[in-house]
N, C-alpha and C positions, 0 to 999 in steps of 0.2 A: 673548114671541112664540115660537111653536114652528114647526118646519118638518116637513113630511112628504114622502115620495117621491111624485112625480107625473109625468105625461108631460112632455115638454120644454116649457119656457115658450114661449109664442107671441109674446112680446115681440120686437120687431124687433131690438133691440140684442143680446138674448140669442141669438136665432137666428143672427145674424151671427157672434157669438163662437163658437158651437158649430160652425158651418159652417167656420170657419177652422181647426178642429182635424181636418179630414178627413185630410190627409196625415200629420201626426204620429201619428194613430190608426192609419192603415194601416201605416206603418213599424213602429210598436210591435207591431202584430198580427203582422207578418212576423217580427219578432224573437222573439215568443212561439212561433211555429211552429218556428223554428230551434232554440230552446232546448229545446222538448219533444221534437223529433225527435232531437236530440243525446243527451238524457238517456235516451230510450227505446231508441234503436237503435245506441249506440256499441259494444256487444258485436258487433253484426252487421258493421259496417264494419271493426272490428278483425280479425275472423276472415277477411273477404274480402281485406284488405290483406296479412295474413300469408300467405294462400294464394297470392296473386299474387306476392309476393316469393320464396317458395319455388320457384314454377314458373319465374320469370324467371331465377333463379340455377341452374336445371337440377337441382333436388333430385330431381325425378321420374326423372332419368336414372341415379341411383345404384342404386336398388333394382330388383327384378324387377317384372314386370307385375302380379303378384298384390299385391305390397306397395304399388305405386302405386295400384291400385284400392282397396285397403283405406284408404289415406290419403285418397283422394278421398271415400270414403264417410264417413269421420270428419269431413272438412271440411263435407260436405253436412249431416250430422246437427247439427254445431255451428251452422252457418248457419241451419238450420231452427229449432233451439231458440232461437237469438238472435232470430230474426224473430218467433216466437210470444211470447217474453218482451217484445219491444218493443211488439207490438200490445196486450198486456195492460197495459203501463205507460203507453201513449200516451193522452193526453186532448186532444181537439181544442180549440184556443183559440177564443174568441168575440170579437166586436167590443166587447161590453160589458167583457170582461176587459181588453182593450187600453186602453179608456177609463179603467177604474179604475186600471190601472198608470200611465197617463199622468197622471191626477189626483193619484196618490200622490207623483209627483215634483215637484209644485208646492206652494208654501206656502199653507196655509189651505184646500186642496182646493177651488178655485174651480169646477171642472167639476161637482162634485156640487151646489154651490149653484145654478149656472145651471139645472140640471135639476130643482130643487125649485120648489114653488109656496107662496105665502103661506097658512098654515093658519088664522090668526086675524087679525082686524083688517083684512080685505080691504075692508070697507065704510067704514073710517075713512080719510079723505083723508090725514091726517098720517102714519098708519102705512104707507099705500101708498107715500107719497113716500119714506119712509125705506127701504122695501124696494127701490124702484127705484134709489135711490142705492147701496145695497149690491150690487145686481145689476150696476150699472155698474162698480163697483170690481172685482168678481169677473171680469167680462168682460175688463177690462183685464189682470188677472193671467193669465187663460186664454190671451190672445194670445201670451204669452211661452213657451208650451209647446213643447217639442222632443221628438222621438221618443226613447223610452227604449231604450238598447241591451240586447240579450239577455244573460243570464248563462249563459255556456257553460262555466263551471268544472265539471269532473267529478271533481275530486280526491277528494271525499267518496264518490263511487260507484266510482271506479277507483283503489283504494288502491295497487296495484302498477304503475300507469302503463302498463298494457298497450297503451293507445291510442297512446302515444308510441313504444313499441317497434315497433308495427305501422307507424306512419307513417314512422319512420326507415328501417325495412327496405324499405318501398315506394320511398322516395326513392333509396336505394342501388341497388335493383334497376333503377329507371328509368335511373340514371346508368351503372351498370357491368354490368347484366344484359342480357338479350335478350328483347324482346317476342315474338320467334319461338319461343323456348323455352316461354314462357307459353302461346302459342297451340297448341303441340304437344300440350298436355294434352288438348285437345278430341278429338284422334284416339285417345286411349286408351279402349278399350271392350272388351266381352267378345268381339267379333269381331275379324278381322284389321284392323290399323291401316292407314288410307289416308293417302296423302301430302297435305299441306296445300297446296291450290292456290295460296293467297296467300302462302305462306312460301318461303324459299330452299331449294334442294336441299341445300346444304352451307354451312358456315361455317368460317373458318380464322383462326388467330391466330399471330403470330410473337412469341415472348417472349425477348428478349435476356437474358443473364445479369444478375443483379441488380447486380453490382459495376460494370457498364458505365454504369449510370445512364440507359440509353436506354429510350424508351417501348415499349409493346406495340403491334404493328402489326395492324390488322384487315384480313385479306387480301381480304375482299369489297369493301373500298373502294379497293384498289390496281388501277387500270386501266392503268397503264403496263406496258410489256413486261418490266421488270426492277425489282428492288429489292435493297437492300443490308442485310445483317444480320451481326453478329459471329459468328465461329466459336463453337459451343457453344450457339447459340440453339435453343430448342425450338419447333418448328412443330407446332401441333395443328389437325387437320382433322376436323370432324364432318360425317358424311353423314346426312341425315334420310330417313326412310321406307325403302322397298325399291326404291331407284333403282339399277338395275343399270348404267346408263350412267355414273354418277358414279365412274369409275375414277381412281385416283391413280397417276401416273407421276412418278418422281423419280430424280435422280442426285446429290442433295446430302447424303444420309446413308447410311452403310454398313448400318445396320439400322433398319427401321421397326417399331414395336411398338404394339399396341393399348393403350389406357388400362386400368387395373386393372378397371374395371367392364365392359369389353367381354368377351363370351363367348369361350371358346377359349383355348388356350395360346399363348405367344409364338411357338413354332416353327410352329404352324399358321397364325398371322397372317402371319408372315414368308413362309411359303410361298404365301400367298394374295395377296401384293402384286401380282404380275403380272396377276392376274385382277381386282383391285380390292378395296379394304377398305371395310367398313361400320362404322358406329359412330364412336368417337373414335380417331384414329390420331395418334401422336406421332412426329415426326422430329427428331433432334438433328443440326443442321447441322455437318458436318465439312469440307466443301469446296464450292467453287462448282459450279453445275450447273443442271439444268432441273427445274422443278416444274410439273406439269400436273394439272388436275382436269377430267375429262370430264363429259359430261351437260349438261343445261340450265343455262345460266349458268356454264359451265365457264371456266377461265382457263388461261393458259400463260405462265409467267414464266421469266426467266433470273435465278437467284438468285446474287448476288455475296457470297461469304463473306469478310469481312475478318478476317484472322488476328489473334490477340492476341500481339503481339510481346513478347519477353522484356525485362525491365527492364535498364537500363544503369547502371553505377556506376563512379566514378573517384575516385582520391585527388586532393585539391586542396591545394596548398601543401606546405610542409615540416612535419615533426613537431616539436611544441614540448614543452618540459619545464617543469612547474610547480616551484616551489621545494620543495614537499613530496614530490616524486618522481613525481607523476602525469604521464602523457603525454597530449597532445591532438593529434588529427589530424582535419582537416576533409575531408569527402567530399561529392560531389554524386551524386545518383541521379535517374533519370527513368523514366517508364513511360507508355504510352498511356492507361491507365485508373487509374494511381496505384500507388505503391510501398506495400506493406502491412507489410513487415518487412525486416530485414537482419541480417547477422552478419559478423564478421571472424574468420578462422582464422589463428592465429599459430603458426608452426613454427620450430624452431631450425635454424640452418644451421651445423652443426659444422665443415664444411669451410672456413668463413671465419673460424673462431676461431684466434687465435694460440696454437698448442699448445706452451705452456711452463709450467714450474712444476707447479701442481696440475692443469693442463688438458692435460698430455701424454698421459695415458691416455684411452682411448675413453670417451665419456660414457655414462651409463645411458640407457635408452630413455624418453624423455619424450613423452607424447602432446601433440599440438597443443592450444593453448588457444583456446577459442571464446568470443567475447564478442558480446552482442547490440548492434546499432547503435541509437542513439537515433532515434526517429521523432517528427515533430511531432504534438502532441496534437489539433490541429484544422487546418482549412484544406485546400487542394488539395494532393495528394501527387503530382501528375504531374511536378513539378519541385521537388526539395528540396535544401537545402544544410544540413548538420548537422555538428556537431563531436563526435567520440568522445573522451571524457575517462575515463580509468581508471588504476588503479595496480596494477602488477605488480612492485613493488619487492622483495617477498619471494619472488618466483618465480625459478627458476634462469635464466629467459630475460632477467631484468633486466640491462641493460648488455651484452647479447649481440647478435650479428648474427642477425636473424630475417627471415622472409619472411611478409608479411601479405597475405592474399587477402580482399578485400572482396566480399561477395555481397549482392545485393538480390533480393527476392521480390515477386511480385504476387499478386492474388487468385486467378488461375487456376492457381497453382502453378508458374509459370515462374520460372526463376532466371537471373540474369545476374551474372557475376563480372568483376572488374577484373583487369588483369595483376598478377602478384605484385609486391608493393612491398617491396623489400629495404631494411632500415634497422637501425640499432643501437637496440634498444628502450630508451628512457630509464627510469630508476628513481631511487630515493633515493640521493643521493651524500653520503658522509661526509667531512668535511674535517679531523677530528681524526686524527692519524696512528695512534693506537691503535685508534680506531673503524674506520678504513679497513683496518687489518691484520686485525681480527676479522672484518669483512665478507668480506675476501678468503678467509680460511680457511672461513667459512661457505659461500661460493660453491664452493670446492673439494670440500667434503663433499657438497653438492647435485649437483655435476657427476658425482661417482662416490664412493660411500661407502667405497671402498677407500682414499681419501685420508685417512681418519680418523687413522691412526697418524702420518702426516707432519704433518697439521694440529695434532695435539696436541703434537708436539715443538716446533713453531714457537710455539704458544700458551704453552708452558712457558717458552720462551726470552724472548718479549717481556714475559711477566709476571714475570720473575725479580726485577727491581728497578723496579717500576712507578712509584715515587715520582719517578724521574728522567725519566719519559716522559709521565705523565698527571696531570691534576688531580683525577681521580676514583679515590680509593683504594677506595671501596665497590665500584666496577665491577671493580677488580683483584682484590679478595677474592672476589667472586662468580665471576669467571673461574677462579680457582684451584679453587674448589669444583666447578665444572663440569668442569674438566680431570680432577680425581680421579675423579669419577663416570663420565665417558666412558671413562677409562682402564680402568675395571673392567668395562666392557661386553664381552660376547662378540662376536667377529667371525664372519661379517659382521653388520652392524647390521640389525635389522628395520626396516620402514618406519616403525613407530611410534617406535622409538628414534632413527632419523635425524631425524624431524620434531621430536622433543623437543629434540634437541641443537641443531638449527639455529634453533628458536624461541628457545631460551635465548641463543644467540649473538647473535641479532637484538636482544634486549632489552639485553644487555650492551653492544653497540655503541652503542645509543642512550644508555646511561649514560655511556660514554666521551665521546660527542659533546656531551652536555649538561654534563658535569662535576658535581662536588658543589655548586658554586655557594655556597661558604661565606660570601663577602662580595661586596660590590659591585665591588671591585677585581679579584677573581678572575673574576667574570662579564664584566667589561670586557676583561680579557686574553683570555679564551676567545673572545669575539666578534671581537676583533682578529685572533687567530690564524686563526679560521675564514675571515674575510674575505680575509686575505692568501693563505691556501691556495686559496681559490676563484679569486682573481685569477691565481695561478700556473697553475692547472689549466684555465683557460678555461671557467669556469662560465657557465651561461646567464644572460641579463639578469634573468630571474625569480629565480634563486638569488641573484644579487648584490643585487638589490633587497631580498629577504627578509633576507639577512645584514646589509645596511646598516641596516635597521630595527631588528634585534636589537642592533646595536652602539649605535645612537642611544639605545635604551631603557636599555641598560647604562650608557652615559655619563651619562644623566640621573640614574639611581639613584646612580652614583658621586659626582656633583657634589652631590647632595642629602646624601649621607653626609658629604662634606667640610664642607658648611655646618653640619651638626649638630655635628660635632666642633669646628669653629671656634667656635661659640657656647658649647659646653661649656668651651672653653679661654679664653674671654673675648676672642677676636679679633673684629674688626669684619668680619664676613663674612655676607652675606645668603643664601647658598646658591645663588646664581645663577651662580657662577663659582668660580675657585680662584686661588691665588697661587703664583707661581714666581719665586723670587729677588726678592721684594718687588713684582713686577709682577702685576697682577690680570688673569686671563684669563676673559672672560665666556663664558657659554653660547652667545651669539650668534656669538662668534668661532669657537668649536669647531664650531658648526653650519655656518659658512661653509666650514671646512676639509672637513667631510663632504660638503657640496654640491659642492665643487671636485673631490673624489675621484670622486664619482658622475659628474660631467660628463666627466672625463678617461676614465673607463671607457666611457662611451657613445660617445666619439669614437675609441675604440680605442687611446688612449695609455696602454697598460698600464704601461710603465716609469715614466712621470711619476706615474701614480696610485700605484704601489708606493712611489716615493720619498716622496711626500707622506704616505702611510700610515705609513711608518717615522718620519717627522718627528712625526706625531701620536702615535705610540707613545712616542717619547722624551719628548715633552711631557707626556704623562699620567704616565709613570714618574717624572719629575722634580718633580711637584707635591708640595707639603709635606703629606703624609698622616700623620696621627697616629692610629695604631690604638689601640683600647681595650685595657685591661690586664685581666689575670685571666681570659683566655679559656680557659685550661687548667683553671680551677676548675669545679667543678660536674659533673665527669665522673661522679662517683658518683651525683649526682641524676639525670643522664640515664640511667645504667644502671638505677637503681631504676624510673624511668618506663617504660623498655622492658620490664622484667620485669613491671610491672603490666599493660602492654598485652598481653603474651603470656598472662598469667593470665586476662585478660578474654576473649581469643580462645579459650583452652581452655574457659572456662566456657560461652561461646556455642556452641562445637562440641559440648559435652556436651548442652546443651539441644536443639540440632538433632537429635542422635542419638536423644534420648528421643522427640522428636516423630515421627521416622521409624519408630521401633519401635511407637509407638502406632498409627500409620497401618497398619503391617503387620498388627497384631492386629485392627484394624477390618476390614481386607480379608478376613481369615480368617473373621470372623464375618458377612460380608456387609453391613457397614455402610459408608457413604461416608466417605472420608477427605480429607485435605488434598490440594490439587492438587499432583501431583509436580513440576510446573514451578515452583511457589512454593518448595518445599523446595530444588530445584536452584538457584534464584536466591539463596536464603539461603546455600547452600554456596558459590556463586561469590563473594558478598560477603565471606565469611570468608576465602576464598583470596586475594582481592584485598587484604584488610587485611594478611594475613600477607606477601604479596609486597611490599607497601609497606614493611613493617618490615624485610624482607630488603634492600631497596634503600638503607636508611638505615644509621646507625651502630648496631652491636650491642655489648653488653657484652663486653669482652675481645677486641676486634678485634685481630688480629695474633698473639695467643697461641694455643697449641695447643688449649686447651679452647675458646677462642672460635671457632676454625675448625671444630672438631668440632660445636659447637652450631649454627653456620651451616649445616653440612651436614645436621644433623638437621632443621632447619627446611625445607631444600629437599626432604627426603624427605616431610615432613608436607604440603608444598604439592602434591607429586605425588599423594599419597594423597587429598587433598581434591579434586583434579581428577578422579581416577578415581571418587570418590564422587559427584561432580556428574554425571558421565556415566551412572552407574548409576541415579541418581535420575531423570534425564530419560528413561531407558529403562524406568522403572517397576520396576527390580530393587531392592527395598527391602532384601532380605537381603544382597545384594552391597554395597549402599551402607553398611549397618551395619558390615560387616567393614572396609571402607576407612576409615570414620569412626573406628573403634576404633584402627586403625593410625595414623591422623593424630594422635589424642590421645596415643598412646604416644610418637610421635616428638616431639611438642611438649613432653611432660614430660622426655624425655631431653635435648632442647635446652636447656630451662630449667635443668636440673641442671648441664649443661656451662657455661652462662653464669654460674650461681651460683658454681661452682668458680673460673671465671676471675676474677670479681669478688673472691672471697675471696683468691685469690693476689695480686691487685693491691693489696688492702688490707694484706697482710702485708709488702709491699715498702716500706721507709721511703723517703719522698721521691719515690715513684712518681707520675707525672702522673695526676691525677684520683683518687689514693688519699687516704686519711685516716690520718695517723700515730697517731691515737688508737685504742687497742685497742677492739675491738667490744664487749667486756664493759663498758667504761666509758661507753658511750653510754646515752642515756635510752631504755630499752626497757622496755615494760610486761612484767613477768615472766609475767603471766597472759594475755598476748595470744595468741589462737588464731584460726584462720580459721573460717568457718561450719561446716566439717566436723570441727572439733576438732583441726586439725593445727597444730603449732608451725612458724613460719616458719624456713626453713633459713638458711644464710649468705647475707647480702645479699638477703634476701627471696626466695630461690629456693624453689620449691615442694617440693623433696625434702629430707628430712633423713635421718639414718641409721636412723630408725625408721619402721615402717609407719604408715599412716593410721589414724585413729580408735582409736589405742591410747595416745595421749599425753593422758590425762585428757579424753576426748571428752565433749561435752555430751549431754544426754538425747536431744535430737532426732536427732543423728547416730547414736547407738547404736540408736535405734528404727529408723532407716532401714536400717542394716546388718542388724539382726535380721530385718526384713521381707524383705530380699533373700535372706538365708540360708533363711528359712522357705519362700519360694516356690521356690527352687532345689531343695528337697527333695521337692516334690510331683511325683511321676512322671507324673501325669495331664495335666500342662500340655504344650502343643505343644513339639516339639523345637526350633523356632526360638526360642521364649521361653526355654527352658532354656539354650540356647547363649548367648543374650544375658545372662541372669543370671549364668552362669558367667564370662563376660567381665567383668562388673561386679565380681565378687568378685576376679578376678585383678588388675584394675586398682586396686581400693581396699583 
């Protein structure tokens, strides 16, 4: 059976089914119209929306009349071109097309079947019956037809989404622009512009400063006789057309000026104010007064200018002291629109200082210290409460009477200051007597550098027999080196010399405070001494708490050491306590004593706490402690290890110097080099490593050669510091000189330490020495270092012969020959020749 296209079937059921498709077909046809209009004319309405947005935002008011007319012409041409393009692309939809689209949305295309007629077998009754059944089924499916929505997607035609840009601009213009501005474009023409009868004669806006958070006021909507704005608000008034009656009278601003696009100079506009201003006029509100606009629709207001008051700030509570020396001070600040920043200025009050000892002479002139106050990261700043935490322990103001002035600032630049707050500025406190004495001398030198001779004499006196006063012999040795170096400085000291001396004194004081901490018992004694000293001196609760924690940790370590020794000796001891006279004292009992001491201190019963502290001290001293034997042995091994570490430091310094030289050559050739900051960081790491070795035990400590070696290491450290500063400043040549000086001082120090070890070995029965002659030891006679040098006495780097002359290997000889060859080439840069010469002098 075949089907052919024919006029609509006249069967009643079929006709009824097709008649039921009337509204779905009409709606689908409307969708086709919308779809084809959108596809054909989207460029046109895009151009029109963009033109409306520009006019509503007043873009035509920026340029001249000719420029506006040219812009209008371009818009007209684009609109005409878009219209022509749309008519060429548009194709009018028909009812049959709507029916076809509707049929395509249904399964089996029933509408096409209903519109067909039976082609063959029409005379056969059975065939006709089948056809009617088929039509009935298709009619049932056709009744489910619904209107097909249009396809309005234009992404394939508008690849840059210009239609969305235009629509967004139109919405923003409708919300924030002015329809009157858009209508004003109609008046622009080749002849004189006429006032728009339907629009306003003027428009005005009052814009408060952004930091106030207040909204913009539209003056045309204000019908009351007065309104309120903050001082600093900008009032903008635009007069449209050539309306001579729209005069502006005001007493709220000292100067009224036209906007930049208005013709004429500022002076001309200011002179024309009594006569009336045209165009856009801007007033900055500075005082309360009258604002009037004449002409049709004019207004007269009394403007109330609310001033922006200065912020207020005040100190809250007493100043506190942290255990590490930091001070903390709470403050409160407020402002009508919010505090934006703050600072505190700290000034010394020399008239309130007890002028005795090193403070008898007048102080040097010290500029006040200014610190930024912390501000909340988020939230409202009209009322804030914050705590300033900082550390000025190393400053001369530390533990001195000072005057602190807290100042708050707001967004308008107003400042408010609190009354001067006079207080003794907290700082780090030292409880070891030697540390406290060193800090006092440091303070005297900072007070006035003329105190240096007196301070040095006192430092010599307290360092005469340090073993009777301190547990840190290393700090005492470092102090002696510093005293010799400072004694050789020319007076008066420069700022750099003074800062170097006080920095070293600060480090030495910390060493005295911490002690050498040779074993757990010494650490415990140091903690007990510091806690007792803090109790006597009325330390802050934070300091007492910190020292109590340190003593608890030292006690735990000491008890652990007792348990280990007891196990080694076969005693029944679990490490959780100790024995005194056969009675076991547990760690819990010791902790109870510590808790009791802490409670007494909090209650202000210092005498009782001191007595219990003394009882605890005697208890710990009477414990059965068995120290290990043979601690004096191995001194030579420690010396050998230190010499090895110094050799590694020298090797690393040489490698860094080579890298710096290569970077200098690359710079001369215009090639990129290593980041100077990276080289400076490597130099700092080497200096820190050397400083760490200086703080520990060095070979020959106490001997003349040992002290000379320690002094050479101090000179090497200063050269490394100067090399680091030169690297950070990009001065590679200067850095190379300082690095060469540092290497030379390292070699001299290692030779001094080697001589000290050799002298120690020659003394029979000396502590740490070895009575066996050096020649009898198992030493490889052919052992040399990578540069072909024989190790000197006790592995020191220097021997009585020069390098690379004691049977050097082939590689070392080749390196030396290459350096000599390059140094003889006169065409090389002067900096390179100088560097090669230094290498030959060194090796």
